[in-house]
SETORKOL-773693 format. One line per field, with one value per residue: residue number from 1; chain; x, y, z of N, C-alpha, C in turn. Coordinates in steps of 0.1 Angstrom, whole numbers. Layout:
i = NUM,...;
ch = A,...;
n.px = X,...;
n.py = Y,...;
n.pz = Z,...;
ca.px = X,...;
ca.py = Y,...;
ca.pz = Z,...;
c.px = X,...;
c.py = Y,...;
c.pz = Z,...;
//
This chain:
i = 1,2,3,4,5,6,7,8,9,10,11,12,13,14,15,16,17,18,19,20,21,22,23,24,25,26,27,28,29,30,31,32,33,34,35,36,37,38,39,40,41,42,43,44,45,46,47,48,49,50,51,52,53,54,55,56,57,58,59,60,61,62,63,64,65,66,67,68,69,70,71,72,73,74,75,76,77,78,79,80,81,82,83,84,85,86,87,88,89,90,91,92,93,94,95,96,97,98,99,100,101,102,103,104,105,106,107,108,109,110,111,112,113,114,115,116,117,118,119,120,121,122,123,124,125,126,127,128,129,130,131,132,133,134,135,136,137,138,139,140,141,142,143,144,145,146,147,148,149,150,151,152,153,154,155,156,157,158,159,160,161,162,163,164,165,166,167,168,169,170,171,172,173,174,175,176,177,178,179,180,181,182,183,184,185,186,187,188,189,190,191,192,193,194,195,196,197,198,199,200,201,202,203,204,205,206,207,208,209,210,211,212,213,214,215,216,217,218,219,220,221,222,223,224,225,226,227,228,229,230,231,232,233,234,235,236,237,238,239,240,241,242,243,244,245,246,247,248,249,250,251,252,253,254,255,256,257,258,259,260,261,262,263,264,265,266,267,268,269,270,271,272,273,274,275,276,277,278,279,280,281,282,283,284,285,286,287,288,289,290,291,292,293,294,295,296,297,298,299,300,301,302,303,304,305,306,307,308,309,310,311,312,313,314,315,316,317,318,319,320,321,322,323,324,325,326,327,328,329,330,331,332,333,334,335,336,337,338,339,340,341,342,343,344,345,346,347,348,349,350,351,352,353,354,355,356,357,358,359,360,361,362,363,364,365,366,367,368,369,370,371,372,373,374,375,376,377,378,379,380,381,382,383,384,385,386,387,388,389,390,391,392,393,394,395,396,397,398,399,400,401,402,403,404,405,406,407,408,409,410,411,412,413,414,415,416,417,418,419,420,421,422,423,424,425,426,427,428,429,430,431,432,433,434,435,436,437;
ch = A,A,A,A,A,A,A,A,A,A,A,A,A,A,A,A,A,A,A,A,A,A,A,A,A,A,A,A,A,A,A,A,A,A,A,A,A,A,A,A,A,A,A,A,A,A,A,A,A,A,A,A,A,A,A,A,A,A,A,A,A,A,A,A,A,A,A,A,A,A,A,A,A,A,A,A,A,A,A,A,A,A,A,A,A,A,A,A,A,A,A,A,A,A,A,A,A,A,A,A,A,A,A,A,A,A,A,A,A,A,A,A,A,A,A,A,A,A,A,A,A,A,A,A,A,A,A,A,A,A,A,A,A,A,A,A,A,A,A,A,A,A,A,A,A,A,A,A,A,A,A,A,A,A,A,A,A,A,A,A,A,A,A,A,A,A,A,A,A,A,A,A,A,A,A,A,A,A,A,A,A,A,A,A,A,A,A,A,A,A,A,A,A,A,A,A,A,A,A,A,A,A,A,A,A,A,A,A,A,A,A,A,A,A,A,A,A,A,A,A,A,A,A,A,A,A,A,A,A,A,A,A,A,A,A,A,A,A,A,A,A,A,A,A,A,A,A,A,A,A,A,A,A,A,A,A,A,A,A,A,A,A,A,A,A,A,A,A,A,A,A,A,A,A,A,A,A,A,A,A,A,A,A,A,A,A,A,A,A,A,A,A,A,A,A,A,A,A,A,A,A,A,A,A,A,A,A,A,A,A,A,A,A,A,A,A,A,A,A,A,A,A,A,A,A,A,A,A,A,A,A,A,A,A,A,A,A,A,A,A,A,A,A,A,A,A,A,A,A,A,A,A,A,A,A,A,A,A,A,A,A,A,A,A,A,A,A,A,A,A,A,A,A,A,A,A,A,A,A,A,A,A,A,A,A,A,A,A,A,A,A,A,A,A,A,A,A,A,A,A,A,A,A,A,A,A,A,A,A,A,A,A,A,A,A,A,A,A,A,A,A,A,A,A,A,A,A,A,A,A,A,A,A,A,A,A,A;
n.px = 225,190,170,139,113,110,96,113,129,118,138,160,193,221,239,274,302,304,289,259,228,203,170,144,115,97,104,131,128,148,161,178,206,220,249,266,291,281,252,221,205,220,234,258,282,296,295,274,252,253,248,221,207,211,199,171,164,167,147,125,125,113,126,134,148,170,187,215,232,254,248,236,253,248,215,198,171,169,148,125,121,129,117,106,127,139,153,180,199,232,250,278,309,324,346,374,397,403,382,361,365,365,339,324,328,320,296,280,280,268,242,234,231,211,189,188,195,180,171,170,188,192,215,243,253,280,291,320,345,345,319,314,333,323,299,302,313,290,273,260,283,277,263,261,283,288,309,309,332,344,366,401,401,422,439,421,415,441,445,424,433,454,469,462,478,502,508,510,501,487,505,505,487,496,497,470,459,472,460,433,436,443,421,402,411,408,380,372,384,367,346,326,325,333,323,328,328,340,365,389,387,387,414,427,419,432,459,460,451,463,461,437,411,385,362,360,337,327,304,291,283,253,226,198,174,150,150,172,174,172,164,134,137,164,173,153,156,180,172,154,172,187,211,238,229,244,269,294,286,300,301,308,304,314,329,347,377,412,419,400,406,397,411,428,410,403,427,429,409,419,436,422,416,408,374,340,324,331,314,317,303,305,296,290,304,330,363,380,368,371,398,397,381,397,418,405,400,426,435,422,396,372,348,339,335,314,305,284,278,262,241,207,191,168,172,195,194,186,208,227,213,213,239,265,288,299,325,351,376,393,421,430,420,393,367,344,325,298,287,294,279,254,254,256,232,215,219,243,275,306,337,368,396,419,416,414,384,372,380,369,342,340,355,343,322,331,362,374,366,382,409,445,461,463,468,466,470,464,437,426,430,414,389,386,386,363,343,327,310,295,272,260,232,225,246,243,219,229,245,226,213,234,238,213,214,236,240,220,203,186,196,220,210,198,220,233,214,216,242,239,221,237,257,243,234,256,260,234,221,227,214,188,155,142,111,87,70;
n.py = 454,457,469,465,489,519,544,574,587,617,644,627,619,600,586,590,567,556,576,587,572,588,593,582,598,584,551,534,504,476,448,423,402,378,361,334,317,305,296,311,297,284,296,296,309,343,355,342,351,378,377,366,387,409,401,396,420,438,428,434,461,464,455,431,401,375,346,327,301,281,246,237,221,187,174,194,207,227,256,271,298,326,347,363,362,347,315,294,266,253,222,208,192,180,164,169,197,204,193,205,232,232,221,240,262,252,240,262,275,257,255,281,283,264,275,303,314,327,350,384,411,441,446,428,411,398,374,360,341,318,308,332,333,312,322,348,348,342,363,393,416,443,444,458,451,442,434,418,419,399,387,378,351,332,336,331,304,293,299,285,259,254,232,229,216,207,232,240,241,215,198,213,233,259,260,257,279,300,296,302,329,339,333,348,374,376,374,398,417,416,432,462,476,474,462,465,456,469,494,481,458,470,480,455,444,461,455,428,426,447,475,472,484,490,510,513,508,513,497,492,462,447,443,424,441,435,408,403,414,430,409,407,397,386,369,350,338,325,304,291,282,265,274,284,305,322,327,345,349,341,343,330,329,311,299,270,273,278,306,319,320,306,290,309,323,303,299,325,325,310,327,346,365,355,356,362,331,318,310,297,298,282,285,270,252,231,222,221,213,190,192,216,209,190,207,224,206,199,223,224,233,221,219,245,253,252,235,243,235,238,265,270,293,305,303,317,345,342,333,353,373,363,363,377,389,391,375,380,365,368,360,370,387,396,404,420,413,402,390,406,430,418,408,433,445,430,440,432,437,436,420,421,411,432,426,428,443,449,470,492,490,488,507,534,530,521,522,505,480,468,447,451,436,405,385,361,371,399,397,385,406,426,414,414,441,449,439,455,467,446,440,464,480,504,507,485,492,513,499,486,509,520,500,502,528,527,503,489,465,476,502,494,482,503,519,500,497,523,522,502,515,536,523,513,536,549,543,547,544,519,502,508,515,545,559,584,600;
n.pz = -1554,-1551,-1525,-1506,-1511,-1492,-1470,-1467,-1438,-1421,-1421,-1418,-1413,-1420,-1394,-1386,-1383,-1351,-1341,-1323,-1330,-1350,-1340,-1359,-1375,-1391,-1390,-1406,-1422,-1422,-1439,-1425,-1427,-1406,-1397,-1381,-1361,-1338,-1318,-1310,-1294,-1276,-1251,-1236,-1238,-1241,-1267,-1280,-1265,-1271,-1298,-1298,-1284,-1300,-1324,-1317,-1306,-1327,-1343,-1327,-1331,-1355,-1378,-1403,-1396,-1404,-1395,-1399,-1385,-1364,-1358,-1326,-1298,-1285,-1277,-1284,-1302,-1329,-1332,-1355,-1353,-1333,-1311,-1331,-1350,-1378,-1379,-1391,-1390,-1395,-1401,-1383,-1379,-1351,-1346,-1347,-1347,-1374,-1390,-1378,-1385,-1413,-1419,-1407,-1424,-1450,-1444,-1436,-1461,-1478,-1466,-1469,-1497,-1501,-1487,-1488,-1512,-1532,-1519,-1507,-1491,-1471,-1456,-1442,-1413,-1396,-1373,-1359,-1378,-1395,-1405,-1418,-1438,-1453,-1463,-1473,-1501,-1515,-1515,-1530,-1544,-1539,-1515,-1483,-1455,-1422,-1394,-1363,-1339,-1315,-1301,-1308,-1329,-1333,-1311,-1290,-1295,-1290,-1263,-1250,-1255,-1238,-1215,-1181,-1162,-1175,-1185,-1211,-1246,-1268,-1294,-1326,-1321,-1325,-1353,-1360,-1347,-1362,-1387,-1381,-1374,-1399,-1414,-1401,-1405,-1433,-1434,-1420,-1437,-1458,-1451,-1446,-1423,-1388,-1357,-1322,-1287,-1267,-1257,-1252,-1268,-1293,-1293,-1292,-1316,-1334,-1328,-1335,-1361,-1378,-1400,-1413,-1435,-1430,-1411,-1375,-1348,-1314,-1295,-1265,-1248,-1233,-1209,-1200,-1185,-1174,-1170,-1154,-1123,-1090,-1062,-1042,-1016,-1004,-983,-980,-1005,-1002,-986,-1004,-1024,-1009,-995,-974,-946,-930,-942,-960,-993,-1022,-1058,-1090,-1126,-1152,-1183,-1178,-1182,-1190,-1192,-1178,-1151,-1127,-1110,-1098,-1083,-1064,-1051,-1040,-1022,-1001,-990,-977,-947,-913,-905,-913,-923,-956,-985,-1017,-1048,-1079,-1111,-1143,-1172,-1186,-1198,-1176,-1153,-1137,-1129,-1115,-1094,-1081,-1074,-1055,-1035,-1028,-1018,-995,-995,-1001,-987,-988,-1013,-1040,-1069,-1095,-1120,-1153,-1153,-1158,-1179,-1168,-1142,-1136,-1129,-1102,-1088,-1092,-1077,-1051,-1042,-1023,-1033,-1066,-1085,-1107,-1120,-1143,-1164,-1189,-1220,-1217,-1234,-1232,-1210,-1201,-1179,-1158,-1160,-1158,-1132,-1118,-1126,-1111,-1086,-1074,-1062,-1080,-1079,-1094,-1115,-1133,-1161,-1196,-1208,-1184,-1165,-1178,-1173,-1144,-1130,-1134,-1117,-1091,-1079,-1060,-1064,-1082,-1087,-1083,-1099,-1118,-1100,-1073,-1047,-1050,-1057,-1035,-1016,-1027,-1025,-997,-992,-1004,-988,-970,-989,-998,-983,-982,-986,-999,-1017,-1033,-1045,-1060,-1078,-1094,-1105,-1120,-1139,-1152,-1164,-1180,-1194,-1210,-1232,-1250,-1254,-1266,-1289,-1302,-1310,-1326,-1346,-1357,-1368,-1387,-1405,-1412,-1426,-1448,-1460,-1471,-1498,-1511,-1536,-1545,-1528,-1520,-1532,-1533,-1523,-1527,-1499;
ca.px = 212,180,162,125,110,106,94,124,126,118,151,169,207,228,250,287,307,307,279,246,217,192,157,136,101,92,116,135,128,159,162,192,211,230,256,274,296,275,238,215,198,229,240,268,293,292,292,261,243,253,241,207,201,211,189,158,161,165,133,115,124,106,134,133,161,172,199,221,241,259,240,240,257,238,202,189,166,167,135,125,121,133,113,104,138,139,166,184,212,240,256,292,316,332,355,387,397,402,369,352,367,360,324,317,328,312,282,273,279,257,229,230,227,199,177,188,201,171,166,178,188,198,228,247,261,287,298,330,351,343,307,315,341,315,287,306,314,277,265,263,294,272,256,269,286,294,315,310,344,344,380,408,398,434,443,411,418,453,443,415,440,464,466,466,488,514,510,513,491,491,512,496,479,500,493,455,457,476,450,421,439,443,407,395,416,401,365,372,387,356,335,326,326,336,317,334,320,348,377,399,386,392,429,431,417,443,471,460,448,466,460,423,406,371,361,356,329,325,291,292,273,242,220,183,171,138,153,182,170,173,154,128,140,176,175,144,161,190,164,149,183,194,224,240,224,254,282,296,284,306,296,313,298,324,333,358,388,424,420,390,413,390,422,433,400,404,439,426,400,428,444,413,418,397,362,327,326,329,309,319,296,311,287,296,310,342,373,388,360,378,411,394,375,408,425,398,402,440,437,414,384,361,335,336,333,303,304,270,276,255,229,198,189,157,177,207,192,185,222,232,206,215,253,270,297,303,339,355,391,399,435,432,411,378,363,335,321,283,283,297,267,243,254,253,218,208,223,254,288,315,351,374,409,419,418,405,375,366,382,360,329,339,362,334,313,338,376,378,361,391,422,456,467,455,473,457,471,456,423,422,430,402,377,386,383,349,333,317,301,287,259,255,220,226,256,237,210,237,249,215,211,245,235,202,217,248,242,208,203,178,206,229,202,196,232,235,205,222,254,234,216,248,264,235,232,268,258,220,215,229,207,174,147,135,98,81,61;
ca.py = 447,466,464,468,503,524,558,579,595,631,650,617,620,589,589,585,556,560,586,581,571,598,587,586,600,571,542,527,489,469,433,420,388,376,348,333,304,301,296,319,288,278,309,294,319,357,358,337,360,390,374,365,400,418,396,397,434,444,424,442,474,464,450,416,395,361,342,314,299,267,237,236,208,179,170,206,207,241,261,278,312,330,361,370,361,334,307,283,261,245,212,208,179,184,153,175,211,206,189,215,244,230,219,253,270,246,238,275,279,248,259,294,280,256,281,317,318,336,361,396,418,454,446,416,413,386,371,350,341,306,309,344,329,303,329,360,347,339,375,403,425,456,443,463,441,446,423,420,413,396,385,372,337,324,337,324,290,289,300,274,247,252,222,236,208,208,246,242,236,204,200,217,244,271,260,259,293,308,294,309,343,343,333,360,386,376,378,412,425,416,439,476,482,465,466,459,458,477,500,471,450,479,479,441,442,468,448,415,428,461,479,470,496,493,518,505,515,506,497,483,452,451,434,424,447,428,394,405,425,426,401,414,391,377,359,339,332,315,292,284,276,257,279,288,319,330,328,354,341,345,337,333,321,312,287,265,272,283,320,324,323,301,285,321,325,293,303,337,322,305,339,355,364,350,365,354,320,321,299,301,291,283,281,269,239,233,211,222,210,180,198,226,202,185,218,229,196,200,236,223,242,213,222,259,256,243,236,242,231,247,271,273,308,310,302,325,357,339,331,367,380,358,364,390,395,383,375,378,364,365,362,378,387,398,414,429,409,403,385,417,439,411,408,446,447,423,447,426,442,427,422,416,414,443,420,432,455,450,483,502,489,489,520,545,527,520,517,495,467,463,443,458,428,393,375,356,380,411,394,384,419,433,408,419,456,450,433,465,470,434,440,478,481,516,505,475,500,520,490,485,521,521,491,507,540,526,490,482,460,486,512,488,479,516,523,491,501,535,518,495,525,544,515,512,549,554,542,544,540,505,493,511,523,555,564,596,596;
ca.pz = -1551,-1547,-1514,-1508,-1510,-1479,-1469,-1460,-1425,-1422,-1416,-1415,-1418,-1415,-1384,-1389,-1375,-1337,-1337,-1319,-1341,-1350,-1339,-1371,-1373,-1397,-1389,-1418,-1420,-1429,-1440,-1420,-1426,-1396,-1399,-1369,-1357,-1326,-1319,-1299,-1285,-1266,-1247,-1225,-1241,-1243,-1281,-1284,-1259,-1279,-1311,-1295,-1281,-1312,-1334,-1312,-1304,-1341,-1348,-1319,-1336,-1368,-1389,-1407,-1393,-1407,-1389,-1402,-1374,-1362,-1350,-1312,-1293,-1278,-1283,-1285,-1315,-1333,-1335,-1368,-1350,-1319,-1308,-1344,-1358,-1385,-1377,-1399,-1384,-1404,-1394,-1382,-1374,-1340,-1343,-1344,-1351,-1389,-1394,-1373,-1393,-1427,-1420,-1404,-1436,-1461,-1439,-1438,-1475,-1484,-1460,-1475,-1510,-1500,-1481,-1489,-1524,-1539,-1511,-1507,-1478,-1471,-1449,-1436,-1400,-1393,-1360,-1361,-1391,-1403,-1413,-1426,-1450,-1461,-1469,-1480,-1516,-1521,-1515,-1540,-1540,-1535,-1502,-1472,-1446,-1409,-1386,-1349,-1335,-1301,-1297,-1319,-1330,-1332,-1297,-1282,-1296,-1283,-1248,-1246,-1257,-1228,-1204,-1168,-1155,-1183,-1188,-1225,-1255,-1276,-1307,-1337,-1317,-1331,-1367,-1361,-1343,-1373,-1397,-1377,-1375,-1413,-1418,-1395,-1412,-1446,-1432,-1416,-1449,-1467,-1445,-1447,-1410,-1377,-1344,-1311,-1275,-1257,-1262,-1251,-1280,-1304,-1293,-1295,-1330,-1341,-1326,-1341,-1375,-1381,-1414,-1419,-1440,-1425,-1398,-1363,-1338,-1302,-1290,-1254,-1246,-1224,-1200,-1200,-1172,-1169,-1166,-1144,-1114,-1076,-1055,-1030,-1003,-1006,-973,-984,-1017,-998,-982,-1016,-1031,-1000,-993,-960,-943,-923,-949,-971,-1005,-1035,-1070,-1104,-1136,-1163,-1189,-1170,-1191,-1184,-1192,-1169,-1138,-1116,-1101,-1091,-1073,-1054,-1043,-1033,-1010,-991,-984,-969,-933,-905,-905,-916,-932,-970,-994,-1031,-1059,-1093,-1122,-1156,-1176,-1194,-1197,-1164,-1142,-1128,-1124,-1104,-1082,-1074,-1068,-1043,-1024,-1024,-1010,-983,-997,-1006,-980,-990,-1027,-1046,-1084,-1098,-1134,-1161,-1147,-1168,-1181,-1159,-1128,-1135,-1120,-1088,-1082,-1091,-1067,-1037,-1039,-1017,-1043,-1078,-1086,-1121,-1119,-1156,-1166,-1201,-1231,-1213,-1245,-1225,-1196,-1199,-1165,-1149,-1160,-1154,-1118,-1113,-1127,-1099,-1074,-1067,-1066,-1088,-1076,-1106,-1120,-1143,-1174,-1208,-1207,-1170,-1159,-1184,-1166,-1130,-1125,-1132,-1106,-1078,-1082,-1051,-1069,-1092,-1081,-1089,-1110,-1120,-1091,-1062,-1036,-1052,-1058,-1021,-1010,-1032,-1019,-984,-992,-1009,-979,-966,-1000,-1001,-977,-981,-995,-1007,-1028,-1042,-1054,-1069,-1089,-1103,-1112,-1129,-1151,-1160,-1171,-1189,-1201,-1214,-1245,-1258,-1258,-1276,-1302,-1309,-1316,-1337,-1357,-1363,-1376,-1399,-1414,-1417,-1436,-1460,-1465,-1477,-1512,-1511,-1549,-1547,-1518,-1518,-1541,-1524,-1528,-1520,-1488;
c.px = 202,172,148,123,107,104,105,120,126,131,161,183,215,239,263,291,310,297,266,236,207,179,149,122,94,104,118,134,139,156,177,195,222,236,266,279,290,259,232,206,207,239,250,280,287,288,278,250,242,245,226,201,201,200,174,154,159,151,123,114,119,114,132,146,160,186,203,233,244,249,245,245,246,225,193,184,163,153,136,126,125,128,112,116,138,153,168,198,219,248,271,297,326,343,369,387,396,388,359,353,361,345,317,317,318,298,274,271,268,243,224,224,213,187,177,192,193,166,175,177,194,212,230,255,267,292,307,333,347,331,307,322,332,304,291,307,301,269,269,274,289,265,265,271,293,299,315,322,344,358,387,406,410,439,434,413,430,452,434,423,450,460,471,477,502,518,515,502,496,498,502,487,483,496,478,452,461,466,437,424,438,429,399,399,409,386,364,374,376,344,337,327,328,330,325,326,327,360,389,399,390,407,434,430,428,456,472,459,451,465,447,418,392,371,356,348,327,311,291,280,263,237,205,178,158,141,163,179,171,162,148,133,152,177,165,149,172,183,160,160,192,209,226,236,235,267,282,296,290,301,305,307,307,324,346,370,400,423,410,395,405,400,427,423,401,416,437,418,408,435,435,415,406,386,350,331,323,324,310,311,302,302,294,302,322,352,381,380,367,390,408,388,387,416,418,400,417,443,429,401,371,348,331,333,323,303,290,268,269,243,219,195,178,162,189,205,192,199,229,226,211,230,256,279,298,318,342,370,398,414,437,420,396,373,353,332,306,280,285,284,255,242,251,238,209,212,235,267,297,330,359,389,409,422,409,397,369,368,372,346,330,345,352,324,320,352,380,374,372,405,433,463,459,460,464,458,463,441,418,421,417,389,375,381,368,339,323,307,291,273,254,244,220,235,250,226,217,242,238,212,222,242,223,206,228,248,229,209,196,188,216,222,200,208,236,227,211,234,249,229,227,256,256,234,244,266,243,215,217,220,192,168,139,122,94,71,47;
c.py = 457,460,468,483,507,539,565,587,610,636,639,620,608,592,583,574,562,570,580,582,582,591,591,589,588,562,535,512,483,454,430,405,387,362,346,318,298,301,303,310,281,289,307,304,333,360,354,346,373,388,373,378,409,414,399,412,442,440,431,456,475,459,435,410,380,357,328,312,284,259,236,222,200,176,182,207,222,245,269,293,314,345,369,370,347,327,296,278,252,235,213,195,183,173,159,189,213,203,200,228,243,228,232,262,265,243,251,278,270,252,272,291,273,265,297,323,328,348,373,404,432,455,432,419,399,385,359,347,329,306,321,340,320,311,341,359,346,352,385,412,438,456,448,452,446,433,427,412,411,395,378,357,328,324,330,309,285,290,289,261,244,241,228,229,209,223,248,236,224,208,203,229,257,272,263,274,303,308,302,324,347,343,345,373,387,380,392,421,425,424,454,483,471,470,458,463,467,484,490,462,457,478,466,439,449,461,435,416,442,463,476,484,500,501,509,513,507,508,488,473,456,440,435,428,441,415,394,417,421,418,409,409,381,366,347,332,322,302,284,277,267,261,284,303,328,332,340,346,348,337,340,324,322,299,282,262,280,299,327,326,317,295,297,324,316,296,315,334,317,316,348,354,358,360,356,342,323,308,304,292,293,277,280,255,242,222,210,218,201,186,208,220,196,196,223,219,197,212,235,231,234,216,236,263,246,246,233,236,242,252,275,288,313,310,312,337,354,338,345,374,376,361,378,397,385,385,372,378,362,369,372,378,387,409,424,424,410,399,397,426,431,410,422,449,440,429,441,432,431,430,415,419,424,437,426,444,457,464,494,502,493,502,531,543,528,514,506,481,460,459,450,449,415,382,372,366,393,409,392,397,427,428,413,433,458,445,443,468,458,435,455,480,493,514,495,482,508,512,488,497,523,512,496,519,538,513,482,477,469,497,506,486,492,520,513,494,513,531,510,505,533,536,514,525,555,554,538,539,525,496,496,517,532,560,576,592,599;
c.pz = -1547,-1536,-1516,-1505,-1496,-1480,-1461,-1448,-1428,-1415,-1412,-1421,-1412,-1405,-1389,-1380,-1361,-1332,-1332,-1330,-1339,-1349,-1350,-1367,-1379,-1398,-1402,-1414,-1428,-1429,-1437,-1420,-1416,-1397,-1387,-1368,-1344,-1328,-1308,-1290,-1275,-1261,-1235,-1227,-1243,-1257,-1285,-1277,-1266,-1291,-1308,-1292,-1293,-1322,-1329,-1310,-1317,-1346,-1340,-1325,-1350,-1380,-1391,-1405,-1396,-1402,-1393,-1392,-1372,-1354,-1336,-1309,-1287,-1285,-1285,-1300,-1319,-1336,-1349,-1365,-1336,-1318,-1321,-1353,-1365,-1384,-1387,-1394,-1395,-1396,-1393,-1376,-1364,-1337,-1339,-1350,-1366,-1394,-1390,-1382,-1407,-1428,-1415,-1416,-1447,-1457,-1440,-1452,-1481,-1479,-1467,-1489,-1510,-1496,-1483,-1502,-1532,-1531,-1512,-1494,-1481,-1465,-1443,-1423,-1397,-1379,-1362,-1375,-1400,-1412,-1422,-1439,-1459,-1469,-1477,-1495,-1523,-1522,-1526,-1535,-1534,-1521,-1491,-1461,-1434,-1402,-1372,-1343,-1320,-1294,-1308,-1319,-1327,-1317,-1288,-1283,-1288,-1268,-1243,-1246,-1246,-1217,-1191,-1161,-1162,-1186,-1202,-1233,-1263,-1288,-1318,-1333,-1324,-1346,-1368,-1357,-1355,-1384,-1394,-1378,-1390,-1418,-1413,-1402,-1426,-1444,-1429,-1428,-1459,-1462,-1446,-1434,-1400,-1364,-1333,-1298,-1265,-1264,-1262,-1264,-1293,-1305,-1297,-1310,-1338,-1340,-1334,-1357,-1379,-1396,-1420,-1423,-1434,-1412,-1387,-1353,-1326,-1297,-1278,-1254,-1236,-1215,-1201,-1187,-1166,-1164,-1154,-1135,-1100,-1071,-1044,-1017,-1005,-996,-976,-996,-1013,-993,-994,-1024,-1022,-998,-979,-957,-938,-930,-958,-984,-1017,-1046,-1082,-1113,-1149,-1170,-1182,-1179,-1185,-1182,-1182,-1154,-1126,-1106,-1092,-1080,-1061,-1045,-1035,-1021,-998,-984,-976,-954,-925,-904,-907,-925,-946,-977,-1008,-1040,-1072,-1103,-1135,-1159,-1184,-1191,-1184,-1151,-1132,-1121,-1113,-1092,-1074,-1067,-1055,-1032,-1019,-1016,-997,-983,-1001,-1000,-981,-1004,-1033,-1061,-1088,-1112,-1142,-1154,-1158,-1168,-1171,-1145,-1126,-1127,-1106,-1081,-1081,-1079,-1053,-1033,-1032,-1026,-1054,-1080,-1101,-1121,-1132,-1157,-1178,-1210,-1226,-1223,-1240,-1211,-1194,-1185,-1155,-1149,-1156,-1138,-1112,-1115,-1117,-1086,-1067,-1072,-1072,-1084,-1088,-1108,-1131,-1157,-1185,-1205,-1193,-1164,-1165,-1178,-1152,-1124,-1124,-1120,-1092,-1080,-1073,-1055,-1078,-1085,-1089,-1100,-1110,-1110,-1080,-1050,-1038,-1052,-1043,-1014,-1014,-1026,-1004,-983,-996,-999,-973,-976,-1002,-995,-974,-991,-1004,-1019,-1038,-1051,-1064,-1081,-1099,-1111,-1123,-1142,-1159,-1169,-1182,-1198,-1204,-1229,-1255,-1263,-1268,-1290,-1310,-1316,-1328,-1349,-1365,-1372,-1389,-1409,-1420,-1428,-1449,-1467,-1472,-1493,-1514,-1525,-1552,-1539,-1517,-1530,-1532,-1531,-1520,-1509,-1492;
//
């Protein structure tokens, strides 16, 4: 497929996989098709936030971005555009797992045929496997394709399905998990390159889908440094949010699911020694809300734990800012941890279990923030050890500086742009008509 003409960059040499992008004198403008199983209008999960930031930041850098994604839940009406990104949502049936999977694949395919069939792009970027399987057969075989791998879809499904009371998943979970794994492998196999957000995700990809031919590059996730920033007066913010002034304020923001380890946090609170009163804020929604509320009552913590439910995007920085410590009690499969860098950008230290990619973020900042394992005892000990850091203003400034220098979305977008250019430049005669400047 031939793309639109462009003026080549002076001294431009395509970066290799994993290399930093070379800043062009005259920037190459790409037409990018992005396809996802999630919507950037509903950013309750990390993958949707990554999708949103990648799309809007590529558009800010002058690229034409079109996004085909899943219809959000509820009454949210999709917009046609998002910060310069053209959006098109496909419908899904959420009645059960099989209907959801099939309508995700064929809903994406039908929407593509209806709205995109006669258009052309320079590169396609896929998030998640189902919509990818729907759209990939419709694309020219010569079109370069990248896949952003967040976590193994089959494993993620199996972990979400576990009943915390019965400690097992419903019948049929393994079958659905195996089907998702197979679908994901096929989608990955149809791509020329794979992006991951952490070295942990790279290892997980290799373990789950060994033998893939496509090269893999790690581009860490990021944080919106303008949106997430320290508050000028945290004490006044406590008044505004009607929170206790004299308590040690802990915060976690998670999907309320088994692997997130919120029950571990509640049990760790019970183990904290006598000291300043502790008030724990739990933000997020999910199937375990009622179970966790009952557990808090059973542990005698009902007056010390506050379930906030879904925190709107414009309110989220306020809770990060006001907290003394953010807590990440994840059990497993923390592919990156956007909430970690968002909290740090607000100047709030993060105490976490050593699950997934979390050590990659926290150890370079301060090893004391990381628990020795994912158990309640270790988490309680780390919370206690981190207390001197919680109200140390110099350390809070250090958290902010660390986020600024290591985890901006602009930095992520620059590297992503470099990988998109590298993929298209491998076989330039198939993708571009090059004109003299």
